[in-house]
N, CA, C and O atoms as CSV, one atom per row, in Angstrom:
chain,resi,resn,atom,element,x,y,z
A,1,UNK,N,N,-16.816,1.523,-5.092
A,1,UNK,CA,C,-15.411,1.337,-4.788
A,1,UNK,C,C,-15.022,2.300,-3.675
A,1,UNK,O,O,-15.334,3.489,-3.739
A,2,UNK,N,N,-14.345,1.789,-2.660
A,2,UNK,CA,C,-13.886,2.642,-1.575
A,2,UNK,C,C,-12.843,3.619,-2.115
A,2,UNK,O,O,-12.106,3.275,-3.038
A,3,UNK,N,N,-12.767,4.830,-1.559
A,3,UNK,CA,C,-11.742,5.773,-2.012
A,3,UNK,C,C,-10.345,5.220,-1.834
A,3,UNK,O,O,-9.453,5.537,-2.620
A,4,UNK,N,N,-10.136,4.403,-0.823
A,4,UNK,CA,C,-8.794,3.870,-0.592
A,4,UNK,C,C,-8.423,2.799,-1.601
A,4,UNK,O,O,-7.237,2.563,-1.830
A,5,UNK,N,N,-9.402,2.145,-2.209
A,5,UNK,CA,C,-9.132,1.030,-3.105
A,5,UNK,C,C,-8.313,1.452,-4.310
A,5,UNK,O,O,-7.423,0.714,-4.733
A,6,UNK,N,N,-8.588,2.612,-4.869
A,6,UNK,CA,C,-7.881,3.060,-6.059
A,6,UNK,C,C,-6.492,3.588,-5.726
A,6,UNK,O,O,-5.538,3.301,-6.448
A,7,UNK,N,N,-6.364,4.337,-4.671
A,7,UNK,CA,C,-5.097,4.995,-4.398
A,7,UNK,C,C,-4.063,4.087,-3.759
A,7,UNK,O,O,-2.865,4.304,-3.942
A,8,UNK,N,N,-4.485,3.092,-3.027
A,8,UNK,CA,C,-3.528,2.232,-2.336
A,8,UNK,C,C,-2.528,1.617,-3.308
A,8,UNK,O,O,-1.331,1.660,-3.028
A,9,UNK,N,N,-2.955,1.044,-4.442
A,9,UNK,CA,C,-1.950,0.506,-5.368
A,9,UNK,C,C,-0.999,1.566,-5.900
A,9,UNK,O,O,0.169,1.280,-6.161
A,10,UNK,N,N,-1.493,2.792,-6.061
A,10,UNK,CA,C,-0.644,3.861,-6.561
A,10,UNK,C,C,0.402,4.233,-5.514
A,10,UNK,O,O,1.562,4.465,-5.855
A,11,UNK,N,N,0.006,4.292,-4.246
A,11,UNK,CA,C,0.963,4.581,-3.174
A,11,UNK,C,C,2.031,3.501,-3.143
A,11,UNK,O,O,3.222,3.794,-3.034
A,12,UNK,N,N,1.603,2.272,-3.240
A,12,UNK,CA,C,2.542,1.168,-3.192
A,12,UNK,C,C,3.448,1.193,-4.402
A,12,UNK,O,O,4.638,0.898,-4.296
A,13,UNK,N,N,2.893,1.544,-5.562
A,13,UNK,CA,C,3.706,1.612,-6.773
A,13,UNK,C,C,4.866,2.587,-6.573
A,13,UNK,O,O,6.003,2.292,-6.941
A,14,UNK,N,N,4.574,3.729,-5.998
A,14,UNK,CA,C,5.641,4.686,-5.725
A,14,UNK,C,C,6.606,4.156,-4.689
A,14,UNK,O,O,7.815,4.357,-4.799
A,15,UNK,N,N,6.080,3.482,-3.687
A,15,UNK,CA,C,6.927,2.952,-2.624
A,15,UNK,C,C,7.870,1.887,-3.146
A,15,UNK,O,O,9.016,1.801,-2.705
A,16,UNK,N,N,7.410,1.093,-4.062
A,16,UNK,CA,C,8.229,-0.001,-4.573
A,16,UNK,C,C,8.848,0.326,-5.925
A,16,UNK,O,O,9.521,-0.511,-6.527
A,17,UNK,N,N,8.615,1.553,-6.400
A,17,UNK,CA,C,9.175,2.026,-7.657
A,17,UNK,C,C,8.679,1.205,-8.840
A,17,UNK,O,O,9.433,0.933,-9.774
A,18,UNK,N,N,7.402,0.811,-8.796
A,18,UNK,CA,C,6.784,0.125,-9.917
A,18,UNK,C,C,6.131,1.154,-10.805
A,18,UNK,O,O,5.937,2.297,-10.393
A,19,UNK,N,N,5.795,0.773,-11.997
A,19,UNK,CA,C,5.100,1.648,-12.922
A,19,UNK,C,C,3.599,1.581,-12.653
A,19,UNK,O,O,3.021,0.504,-12.801
A,20,UNK,N,N,2.939,2.670,-12.268
A,20,UNK,CA,C,1.520,2.641,-11.935
A,20,UNK,C,C,0.612,2.054,-13.006
A,20,UNK,O,O,-0.352,1.380,-12.641
A,21,UNK,N,N,0.849,2.264,-14.326
A,21,UNK,CA,C,-0.080,1.689,-15.294
A,21,UNK,C,C,-0.208,0.168,-15.194
A,21,UNK,O,O,-1.254,-0.377,-15.546
A,22,UNK,N,N,0.807,-0.515,-14.735
A,22,UNK,CA,C,0.754,-1.963,-14.585
A,22,UNK,C,C,-0.278,-2.339,-13.532
A,22,UNK,O,O,-0.902,-3.397,-13.622
A,23,UNK,N,N,-0.460,-1.490,-12.545
A,23,UNK,CA,C,-1.351,-1.806,-11.444
A,23,UNK,C,C,-2.824,-1.615,-11.789
A,23,UNK,O,O,-3.689,-2.187,-11.127
A,24,UNK,N,N,-3.119,-0.831,-12.800
A,24,UNK,CA,C,-4.499,-0.577,-13.143
A,24,UNK,C,C,-4.889,-1.468,-14.303
A,24,UNK,O,O,-4.421,-1.283,-15.426
A,25,UNK,N,N,-5.738,-2.428,-14.030
A,25,UNK,CA,C,-6.139,-3.391,-15.047
A,25,UNK,C,C,-7.321,-2.848,-15.833
A,25,UNK,O,O,-8.195,-2.177,-15.282
A,26,UNK,N,N,-7.337,-3.143,-17.109
A,26,UNK,CA,C,-8.491,-2.796,-17.934
A,26,UNK,C,C,-9.572,-3.841,-17.680
A,26,UNK,O,O,-9.273,-4.896,-17.121
A,27,UNK,N,N,-10.816,-3.582,-18.071
A,27,UNK,CA,C,-11.873,-4.558,-17.825
A,27,UNK,C,C,-11.549,-5.943,-18.399
A,27,UNK,O,O,-11.887,-6.953,-17.781
A,28,UNK,N,N,-10.903,-6.010,-19.567
A,28,UNK,CA,C,-10.559,-7.321,-20.125
A,28,UNK,C,C,-9.489,-8.000,-19.294
A,28,UNK,O,O,-9.500,-9.222,-19.145
A,29,UNK,N,N,-8.558,-7.217,-18.747
A,29,UNK,CA,C,-7.539,-7.805,-17.888
A,29,UNK,C,C,-8.174,-8.308,-16.598
A,29,UNK,O,O,-7.773,-9.351,-16.082
A,30,UNK,N,N,-9.170,-7.576,-16.063
A,30,UNK,CA,C,-9.849,-8.010,-14.850
A,30,UNK,C,C,-10.502,-9.375,-15.049
A,30,UNK,O,O,-10.395,-10.246,-14.186
A,31,UNK,N,N,-11.196,-9.569,-16.215
A,31,UNK,CA,C,-11.844,-10.849,-16.443
A,31,UNK,C,C,-10.815,-11.953,-16.618
A,31,UNK,O,O,-11.014,-13.070,-16.141
A,32,UNK,N,N,-9.711,-11.647,-17.301
A,32,UNK,CA,C,-8.666,-12.660,-17.478
A,32,UNK,C,C,-8.054,-13.023,-16.139
A,32,UNK,O,O,-7.776,-14.192,-15.872
A,33,UNK,N,N,-7.843,-12.014,-15.292
A,33,UNK,CA,C,-7.272,-12.276,-13.976
A,33,UNK,C,C,-8.245,-13.066,-13.122
A,33,UNK,O,O,-7.833,-13.940,-12.360
A,34,UNK,N,N,-9.540,-12.768,-13.239
A,34,UNK,CA,C,-10.539,-13.485,-12.448
A,34,UNK,C,C,-10.575,-14.948,-12.846
A,34,UNK,O,O,-10.676,-15.821,-11.984
A,35,UNK,N,N,-10.495,-15.230,-14.149
A,35,UNK,CA,C,-10.523,-16.625,-14.577
A,35,UNK,C,C,-9.236,-17.340,-14.205
A,35,UNK,O,O,-9.267,-18.515,-13.841
A,36,UNK,N,N,-8.092,-16.641,-14.290
A,36,UNK,CA,C,-6.837,-17.290,-13.917
A,36,UNK,C,C,-6.734,-17.461,-12.409
A,36,UNK,O,O,-6.132,-18.424,-11.936
A,37,UNK,N,N,-7.322,-16.528,-11.641
A,37,UNK,CA,C,-7.262,-16.660,-10.189
A,37,UNK,C,C,-8.184,-17.769,-9.702
A,37,UNK,O,O,-7.995,-18.299,-8.607
A,38,UNK,N,N,-9.192,-18.126,-10.518
A,38,UNK,CA,C,-10.070,-19.226,-10.136
A,38,UNK,C,C,-9.314,-20.544,-10.173
A,38,UNK,O,O,-9.576,-21.439,-9.370
A,39,UNK,N,N,-8.373,-20.662,-11.109
A,39,UNK,CA,C,-7.605,-21.901,-11.205
A,39,UNK,C,C,-6.393,-21.894,-10.279
A,39,UNK,O,O,-5.944,-22.952,-9.838
A,40,UNK,N,N,-5.868,-20.727,-9.987
A,40,UNK,CA,C,-4.713,-20.615,-9.107
A,40,UNK,C,C,-5.116,-19.850,-7.853
A,40,UNK,O,O,-5.452,-18.668,-7.937
A,41,UNK,N,N,-5.089,-20.496,-6.702
A,41,UNK,CA,C,-5.490,-19.789,-5.482
A,41,UNK,C,C,-4.515,-18.660,-5.148
A,41,UNK,O,O,-3.303,-18.787,-5.324
A,42,UNK,N,N,-5.072,-17.567,-4.666
A,42,UNK,CA,C,-4.253,-16.422,-4.273
A,42,UNK,C,C,-3.432,-16.794,-3.042
A,42,UNK,O,O,-3.921,-17.494,-2.155
A,43,UNK,N,N,-2.177,-16.324,-2.988
A,43,UNK,CA,C,-1.364,-16.633,-1.819
A,43,UNK,C,C,-1.976,-16.014,-0.558
A,43,UNK,O,O,-2.430,-14.870,-0.572
A,44,UNK,N,N,-1.979,-16.767,0.497
A,44,UNK,CA,C,-2.543,-16.306,1.756
A,44,UNK,C,C,-1.394,-15.893,2.663
A,44,UNK,O,O,-0.450,-16.651,2.884
A,45,UNK,N,N,-1.494,-14.674,3.185
A,45,UNK,CA,C,-0.430,-14.238,4.091
A,45,UNK,C,C,-0.645,-14.864,5.459
A,45,UNK,O,O,-1.762,-15.221,5.833
A,46,UNK,N,N,0.444,-14.985,6.190
A,46,UNK,CA,C,0.388,-15.648,7.497
A,46,UNK,C,C,0.509,-14.661,8.648
A,46,UNK,O,O,0.570,-15.065,9.810
A,47,UNK,N,N,0.543,-13.388,8.339
A,47,UNK,CA,C,0.714,-12.380,9.379
A,47,UNK,C,C,-0.643,-11.753,9.718
A,47,UNK,O,O,-1.596,-11.807,8.941
A,48,UNK,N,N,-0.684,-11.162,10.901
A,48,UNK,CA,C,-1.887,-10.456,11.334
A,48,UNK,C,C,-1.666,-8.953,11.206
A,48,UNK,O,O,-0.533,-8.490,11.073
A,49,UNK,N,N,-2.746,-8.208,11.248
A,49,UNK,CA,C,-2.630,-6.747,11.198
A,49,UNK,C,C,-1.823,-6.254,12.390
A,49,UNK,O,O,-1.021,-5.329,12.260
A,50,UNK,N,N,-2.032,-6.864,13.546
A,50,UNK,CA,C,-1.270,-6.469,14.739
A,50,UNK,C,C,0.229,-6.666,14.525
A,50,UNK,O,O,1.029,-5.826,14.938
A,51,UNK,N,N,0.610,-7.757,13.891
A,51,UNK,CA,C,2.026,-7.982,13.605
A,51,UNK,C,C,2.551,-6.928,12.638
A,51,UNK,O,O,3.662,-6.427,12.810
A,52,UNK,N,N,1.769,-6.593,11.634
A,52,UNK,CA,C,2.190,-5.599,10.650
A,52,UNK,C,C,2.356,-4.226,11.301
A,52,UNK,O,O,3.317,-3.510,11.019
A,53,UNK,N,N,1.412,-3.865,12.172
A,53,UNK,CA,C,1.457,-2.555,12.831
A,53,UNK,C,C,2.697,-2.425,13.721
A,53,UNK,O,O,3.250,-1.332,13.852
A,54,UNK,N,N,3.125,-3.501,14.315
A,54,UNK,CA,C,4.249,-3.435,15.252
A,54,UNK,C,C,5.588,-3.804,14.618
A,54,UNK,O,O,6.583,-3.962,15.326
A,55,UNK,N,N,5.624,-3.942,13.295
A,55,UNK,CA,C,6.858,-4.334,12.609
A,55,UNK,C,C,7.656,-3.130,12.137
A,55,UNK,O,O,7.103,-2.122,11.698
A,56,UNK,N,N,8.958,-3.263,12.240
A,56,UNK,CA,C,9.834,-2.272,11.620
A,56,UNK,C,C,9.813,-2.522,10.121
A,56,UNK,O,O,9.251,-3.516,9.663
A,57,UNK,N,N,10.417,-1.635,9.364
A,57,UNK,CA,C,10.495,-1.807,7.918
A,57,UNK,C,C,11.176,-3.142,7.607
A,57,UNK,O,O,10.693,-3.918,6.783
A,58,UNK,N,N,12.286,-3.393,8.266
A,58,UNK,CA,C,13.053,-4.622,8.043
A,58,UNK,C,C,12.227,-5.864,8.404
A,58,UNK,O,O,12.236,-6.852,7.670
A,59,UNK,N,N,11.522,-5.809,9.521
A,59,UNK,CA,C,10.688,-6.933,9.946
A,59,UNK,C,C,9.508,-7.134,8.999
A,59,UNK,O,O,9.120,-8.269,8.723
A,60,UNK,N,N,8.937,-6.037,8.502
A,60,UNK,CA,C,7.811,-6.125,7.569
A,60,UNK,C,C,8.255,-6.775,6.261
A,60,UNK,O,O,7.505,-7.547,5.663
A,61,UNK,N,N,9.460,-6.468,5.824
A,61,UNK,CA,C,10.001,-7.093,4.611
A,61,UNK,C,C,10.094,-8.611,4.810
A,61,UNK,O,O,9.713,-9.383,3.930
A,62,UNK,N,N,10.596,-9.024,5.962
A,62,UNK,CA,C,10.696,-10.452,6.264
A,62,UNK,C,C,9.297,-11.065,6.415
A,62,UNK,O,O,9.049,-12.169,5.930
A,63,UNK,N,N,8.397,-10.360,7.079
A,63,UNK,CA,C,7.030,-10.828,7.289
A,63,UNK,C,C,6.309,-11.041,5.961
A,63,UNK,O,O,5.485,-11.947,5.831
A,64,UNK,N,N,6.620,-10.216,4.997
A,64,UNK,CA,C,6.018,-10.314,3.664
A,64,UNK,C,C,6.699,-11.328,2.773
A,64,UNK,O,O,6.446,-11.367,1.569
A,65,UNK,N,N,7.558,-12.146,3.347
A,65,UNK,CA,C,8.221,-13.188,2.566
A,65,UNK,C,C,9.393,-12.698,1.746
A,65,UNK,O,O,9.850,-13.385,0.833
A,66,UNK,N,N,9.882,-11.509,2.068
A,66,UNK,CA,C,11.007,-10.905,1.352
A,66,UNK,C,C,10.734,-10.755,-0.150
A,66,UNK,O,O,11.622,-10.919,-0.986
A,67,UNK,N,N,9.465,-10.434,-0.458
A,67,UNK,CA,C,9.067,-10.186,-1.849
A,67,UNK,C,C,8.349,-8.847,-1.929
A,67,UNK,O,O,7.711,-8.431,-0.963
A,68,UNK,N,N,8.446,-8.171,-3.062
A,68,UNK,CA,C,7.719,-6.910,-3.212
A,68,UNK,C,C,6.214,-7.101,-3.042
A,68,UNK,O,O,5.546,-6.239,-2.470
A,69,UNK,N,N,5.674,-8.209,-3.527
A,69,UNK,CA,C,4.242,-8.459,-3.413
A,69,UNK,C,C,3.822,-8.620,-1.950
A,69,UNK,O,O,2.789,-8.096,-1.533
A,70,UNK,N,N,4.628,-9.346,-1.181
A,70,UNK,CA,C,4.325,-9.531,0.237
A,70,UNK,C,C,4.403,-8.226,1.004
A,70,UNK,O,O,3.555,-7.939,1.848
A,71,UNK,N,N,5.426,-7.438,0.706
A,71,UNK,CA,C,5.590,-6.133,1.344
A,71,UNK,C,C,4.430,-5.219,0.937
A,71,UNK,O,O,3.909,-4.467,1.761
A,72,UNK,N,N,4.032,-5.288,-0.332
A,72,UNK,CA,C,2.912,-4.523,-0.858
A,72,UNK,C,C,1.649,-4.799,-0.049
A,72,UNK,O,O,0.920,-3.872,0.305
A,73,UNK,N,N,1.392,-6.057,0.240
A,73,UNK,CA,C,0.203,-6.430,1.008
A,73,UNK,C,C,0.232,-5.811,2.405
A,73,UNK,O,O,-0.796,-5.366,2.916
A,74,UNK,N,N,1.403,-5.787,3.008
A,74,UNK,CA,C,1.524,-5.204,4.350
A,74,UNK,C,C,1.267,-3.702,4.297
A,74,UNK,O,O,0.516,-3.170,5.114
A,75,UNK,N,N,1.886,-3.020,3.341
A,75,UNK,CA,C,1.688,-1.566,3.225
A,75,UNK,C,C,0.227,-1.260,2.904
A,75,UNK,O,O,-0.333,-0.299,3.431
A,76,UNK,N,N,-0.384,-2.058,2.057
A,76,UNK,CA,C,-1.798,-1.870,1.716
A,76,UNK,C,C,-2.663,-2.002,2.972
A,76,UNK,O,O,-3.545,-1.178,3.213
A,77,UNK,N,N,-2.409,-3.031,3.760
A,77,UNK,CA,C,-3.164,-3.245,4.997
A,77,UNK,C,C,-2.962,-2.083,5.964
A,77,UNK,O,O,-3.917,-1.614,6.583
A,78,UNK,N,N,-1.723,-1.620,6.093
A,78,UNK,CA,C,-1.436,-0.509,7.003
A,78,UNK,C,C,-2.087,0.783,6.523
A,78,UNK,O,O,-2.542,1.586,7.338
A,79,UNK,N,N,-2.135,0.992,5.213
A,79,UNK,CA,C,-2.776,2.188,4.666
A,79,UNK,C,C,-4.268,2.182,4.983
A,79,UNK,O,O,-4.817,3.189,5.430
A,80,UNK,N,N,-4.918,1.049,4.753
A,80,UNK,CA,C,-6.348,0.934,5.054
A,80,UNK,C,C,-6.600,1.106,6.551
A,80,UNK,O,O,-7.552,1.774,6.952
A,81,UNK,N,N,-5.750,0.505,7.365
A,81,UNK,CA,C,-5.885,0.578,8.820
A,81,UNK,C,C,-5.758,2.022,9.300
A,81,UNK,O,O,-6.563,2.490,10.104
A,82,UNK,N,N,-4.740,2.722,8.800
A,82,UNK,CA,C,-4.522,4.114,9.189
A,82,UNK,C,C,-5.700,4.997,8.783
A,82,UNK,O,O,-6.185,5.796,9.584
A,83,UNK,N,N,-6.155,4.853,7.547
A,83,UNK,CA,C,-7.275,5.671,7.066
A,83,UNK,C,C,-8.537,5.406,7.889
A,83,UNK,O,O,-9.281,6.330,8.214
A,84,UNK,N,N,-8.768,4.138,8.219
A,84,UNK,CA,C,-9.946,3.788,9.016
A,84,UNK,C,C,-9.841,4.375,10.419
A,84,UNK,O,O,-10.790,4.990,10.904
A,85,UNK,N,N,-8.701,4.191,11.073
A,85,UNK,CA,C,-8.526,4.678,12.446
A,85,UNK,C,C,-8.645,6.189,12.532
A,85,UNK,O,O,-9.147,6.717,13.525
A,86,UNK,N,N,-8.192,6.885,11.511
A,86,UNK,CA,C,-8.218,8.348,11.522
A,86,UNK,C,C,-9.495,8.910,10.912
A,86,UNK,O,O,-9.718,10.120,10.941
A,87,UNK,N,N,-10.334,8.039,10.361
A,87,UNK,CA,C,-11.566,8.502,9.735
A,87,UNK,C,C,-11.301,9.345,8.504
A,87,UNK,O,O,-12.038,10.289,8.220
A,88,UNK,N,N,-10.251,9.007,7.775
A,88,UNK,CA,C,-9.866,9.770,6.595
A,88,UNK,C,C,-10.181,8.999,5.326
A,88,UNK,O,O,-10.172,7.768,5.307
A,89,UNK,N,N,-10.454,9.735,4.284
A,89,UNK,CA,C,-10.626,9.136,2.963
A,89,UNK,C,C,-9.359,9.414,2.172
A,89,UNK,O,O,-8.907,10.555,2.077
A,90,UNK,N,N,-8.806,8.380,1.619
A,90,UNK,CA,C,-7.611,8.540,0.795
A,90,UNK,C,C,-8.062,9.110,-0.545
A,90,UNK,O,O,-9.010,8.595,-1.138
A,91,UNK,N,N,-7.411,10.155,-1.035
A,91,UNK,CA,C,-7.829,10.767,-2.294
A,91,UNK,C,C,-7.615,9.821,-3.478
A,91,UNK,O,O,-6.682,9.018,-3.493
A,92,UNK,N,N,-8.491,9.937,-4.454
A,92,UNK,CA,C,-8.354,9.135,-5.670
A,92,UNK,C,C,-7.577,9.940,-6.706
A,92,UNK,O,O,-8.089,10.248,-7.782
A,93,UNK,N,N,-6.362,10.268,-6.375
A,93,UNK,CA,C,-5.520,11.084,-7.238
A,93,UNK,C,C,-4.212,10.337,-7.454
A,93,UNK,O,O,-3.431,10.150,-6.521
A,94,UNK,N,N,-3.981,9.916,-8.683
A,94,UNK,CA,C,-2.793,9.115,-8.982
A,94,UNK,C,C,-1.501,9.853,-8.636
A,94,UNK,O,O,-0.574,9.248,-8.099
A,95,UNK,N,N,-1.429,11.133,-8.931
A,95,UNK,CA,C,-0.220,11.904,-8.675
A,95,UNK,C,C,0.110,11.933,-7.185
A,95,UNK,O,O,1.266,11.742,-6.808
A,96,UNK,N,N,-0.881,12.168,-6.340
A,96,UNK,CA,C,-0.603,12.206,-4.903
A,96,UNK,C,C,-0.252,10.814,-4.392
A,96,UNK,O,O,0.527,10.679,-3.448
A,97,UNK,N,N,-0.818,9.782,-5.004
A,97,UNK,CA,C,-0.488,8.418,-4.614
A,97,UNK,C,C,0.949,8.069,-4.934
A,97,UNK,O,O,1.639,7.453,-4.121
A,98,UNK,N,N,1.401,8.455,-6.104
A,98,UNK,CA,C,2.787,8.204,-6.489
A,98,UNK,C,C,3.728,8.976,-5.569
A,98,UNK,O,O,4.751,8.450,-5.129
A,99,UNK,N,N,3.374,10.226,-5.282
A,99,UNK,CA,C,4.199,11.053,-4.399
A,99,UNK,C,C,4.280,10.423,-3.004
A,99,UNK,O,O,5.360,10.353,-2.416
A,100,UNK,N,N,3.140,9.967,-2.476
A,100,UNK,CA,C,3.132,9.336,-1.153
A,100,UNK,C,C,3.933,8.044,-1.169
A,100,UNK,O,O,4.664,7.753,-0.222
A,101,UNK,N,N,3.801,7.271,-2.235
A,101,UNK,CA,C,4.553,6.026,-2.339
A,101,UNK,C,C,6.052,6.248,-2.369
A,101,UNK,O,O,6.808,5.515,-1.730
A,102,UNK,N,N,6.478,7.249,-3.103
A,102,UNK,CA,C,7.915,7.569,-3.148
A,102,UNK,C,C,8.394,8.016,-1.771
A,102,UNK,O,O,9.493,7.669,-1.338
A,103,UNK,N,N,7.553,8.791,-1.091
A,103,UNK,CA,C,7.924,9.262,0.248
A,103,UNK,C,C,8.065,8.077,1.194
A,103,UNK,O,O,9.009,8.019,1.982
A,104,UNK,N,N,7.123,7.124,1.117
A,104,UNK,CA,C,7.199,5.928,1.957
A,104,UNK,C,C,8.499,5.183,1.680
A,104,UNK,O,O,9.206,4.798,2.611
A,105,UNK,N,N,8.813,4.980,0.407
A,105,UNK,CA,C,10.044,4.276,0.030
A,105,UNK,C,C,11.278,4.988,0.583
A,105,UNK,O,O,12.159,4.351,1.161
A,106,UNK,N,N,11.339,6.303,0.407
A,106,UNK,CA,C,12.509,7.055,0.872
A,106,UNK,C,C,12.658,6.999,2.387
A,106,UNK,O,O,13.762,6.819,2.899
A,107,UNK,N,N,11.543,7.154,3.105
A,107,UNK,CA,C,11.603,7.098,4.569
A,107,UNK,C,C,12.000,5.704,5.051
A,107,UNK,O,O,12.743,5.566,6.023
A,108,UNK,N,N,11.508,4.686,4.376
A,108,UNK,CA,C,11.838,3.307,4.756
A,108,UNK,C,C,13.324,3.033,4.537
A,108,UNK,O,O,13.957,2.343,5.336
A,109,UNK,N,N,13.872,3.571,3.464
A,109,UNK,CA,C,15.297,3.373,3.180
A,109,UNK,C,C,16.179,4.132,4.175
A,109,UNK,O,O,17.262,3.663,4.526
A,110,UNK,N,N,15.718,5.300,4.629
A,110,UNK,CA,C,16.509,6.107,5.566
A,110,UNK,C,C,16.770,5.365,6.868
A,110,UNK,O,O,17.874,5.405,7.410
A,111,UNK,N,N,15.731,4.683,7.366
A,111,UNK,CA,C,15.867,3.990,8.644
A,111,UNK,C,C,15.034,2.717,8.633
A,111,UNK,O,O,13.863,2.745,9.014
A,112,UNK,N,N,15.617,1.597,8.203
A,112,UNK,CA,C,14.861,0.348,8.132
A,112,UNK,C,C,14.447,-0.199,9.496
A,112,UNK,O,O,13.687,-1.165,9.570
A,113,UNK,N,N,14.937,0.405,10.568
A,113,UNK,CA,C,14.580,-0.066,11.902
A,113,UNK,C,C,13.442,0.736,12.533
A,113,UNK,O,O,13.117,0.530,13.702
A,114,UNK,N,N,12.831,1.652,11.766
A,114,UNK,CA,C,11.676,2.381,12.286
A,114,UNK,C,C,10.400,1.603,11.957
A,114,UNK,O,O,10.398,0.763,11.058
A,115,UNK,N,N,9.329,1.880,12.677
A,115,UNK,CA,C,8.067,1.202,12.443
A,115,UNK,C,C,7.510,1.595,11.075
A,115,UNK,O,O,7.401,2.781,10.763
A,116,UNK,N,N,7.167,0.621,10.279
A,116,UNK,CA,C,6.594,0.879,8.967
A,116,UNK,C,C,5.250,1.590,9.104
A,116,UNK,O,O,4.918,2.449,8.286
A,117,UNK,N,N,4.478,1.241,10.127
A,117,UNK,CA,C,3.167,1.865,10.304
A,117,UNK,C,C,3.294,3.381,10.479
A,117,UNK,O,O,2.463,4.133,9.968
A,118,UNK,N,N,4.297,3.822,11.175
A,118,UNK,CA,C,4.487,5.265,11.385
A,118,UNK,C,C,4.682,5.965,10.036
A,118,UNK,O,O,4.122,7.036,9.801
A,119,UNK,N,N,5.461,5.365,9.172
A,119,UNK,CA,C,5.713,5.946,7.848
A,119,UNK,C,C,4.412,6.001,7.046
A,119,UNK,O,O,4.065,7.035,6.477
A,120,UNK,N,N,3.705,4.883,7.010
A,120,UNK,CA,C,2.457,4.801,6.243
A,120,UNK,C,C,1.411,5.753,6.814
A,120,UNK,O,O,0.701,6.418,6.061
A,121,UNK,N,N,1.313,5.821,8.130
A,121,UNK,CA,C,0.340,6.702,8.775
A,121,UNK,C,C,0.615,8.162,8.418
A,121,UNK,O,O,-0.320,8.917,8.153
A,122,UNK,N,N,1.858,8.559,8.409
A,122,UNK,CA,C,2.192,9.941,8.022
A,122,UNK,C,C,1.832,10.197,6.569
A,122,UNK,O,O,1.340,11.273,6.229
A,123,UNK,N,N,2.075,9.212,5.709
A,123,UNK,CA,C,1.729,9.366,4.294
A,123,UNK,C,C,0.217,9.508,4.125
A,123,UNK,O,O,-0.243,10.315,3.317
A,124,UNK,N,N,-0.549,8.737,4.873
A,124,UNK,CA,C,-2.014,8.826,4.810
A,124,UNK,C,C,-2.474,10.207,5.273
A,124,UNK,O,O,-3.324,10.826,4.632
A,125,UNK,N,N,-1.920,10.686,6.376
A,125,UNK,CA,C,-2.295,12.009,6.886
A,125,UNK,C,C,-1.954,13.099,5.884
A,125,UNK,O,O,-2.752,14.006,5.644
A,126,UNK,N,N,-0.775,13.009,5.304
A,126,UNK,CA,C,-0.327,14.012,4.352
A,126,UNK,C,C,-1.215,14.004,3.111
A,126,UNK,O,O,-1.601,15.064,2.618
A,127,UNK,N,N,-1.539,12.817,2.603
A,127,UNK,CA,C,-2.389,12.710,1.405
A,127,UNK,C,C,-3.773,13.284,1.670
A,127,UNK,O,O,-4.331,13.982,0.824
A,128,UNK,N,N,-4.327,12.992,2.839
A,128,UNK,CA,C,-5.653,13.502,3.191
A,128,UNK,C,C,-5.612,15.016,3.376
A,128,UNK,O,O,-6.535,15.714,2.958
A,129,UNK,N,N,-4.545,15.531,4.001
A,129,UNK,CA,C,-4.425,16.985,4.215
A,129,UNK,C,C,-4.272,17.723,2.903
A,129,UNK,O,O,-4.854,18.795,2.737
A,130,UNK,N,N,-3.512,17.188,1.969
A,130,UNK,CA,C,-3.323,17.831,0.671
A,130,UNK,C,C,-4.658,17.908,-0.084
A,130,UNK,O,O,-4.941,18.897,-0.760
A,131,UNK,N,N,-5.468,16.858,0.039
A,131,UNK,CA,C,-6.762,16.833,-0.635
A,131,UNK,C,C,-7.715,17.837,0.005
A,131,UNK,O,O,-8.455,18.524,-0.698
A,132,UNK,N,N,-7.699,17.924,1.334
A,132,UNK,CA,C,-8.587,18.854,2.034
A,132,UNK,C,C,-8.198,20.309,1.738
A,132,UNK,O,O,-9.054,21.193,1.725
A,133,UNK,N,N,-6.918,20.546,1.504
A,133,UNK,CA,C,-6.435,21.905,1.254
A,133,UNK,C,C,-6.734,22.397,-0.145
A,133,UNK,O,O,-6.610,23.591,-0.417
A,134,UNK,N,N,-7.124,21.503,-1.038
A,134,UNK,CA,C,-7.361,21.921,-2.432
A,134,UNK,C,C,-8.740,22.449,-2.614
A,134,UNK,O,O,-9.109,22.844,-3.720
């Protein structure tokens, strides 16, 4: 499992004010989800990474279909993109993920016309720096 795979849902949970335990499936939930996803195709997003990177918070919300799940996908993509571009590993620490997610949410609310990627990129840098400092 990539280091970013575990923390990304936690960051998003904080950003969208969801409860993190809901995001972590137990092995039985994973099998149930796999069987249910086989019968129901996963929604396919229509945006590109380039569109997500150049979107403001407000535009990203619209790009994600004005749903928390759609917005979640955009933030997840931007988090992975930022970590890859910077050569950083996102820490597998639930507490730092929740903290980063809350920070993303607060910054997005302060100025919905700022680029969402800038907010996510700062959160990725901060999370990586906190882990390196420990």
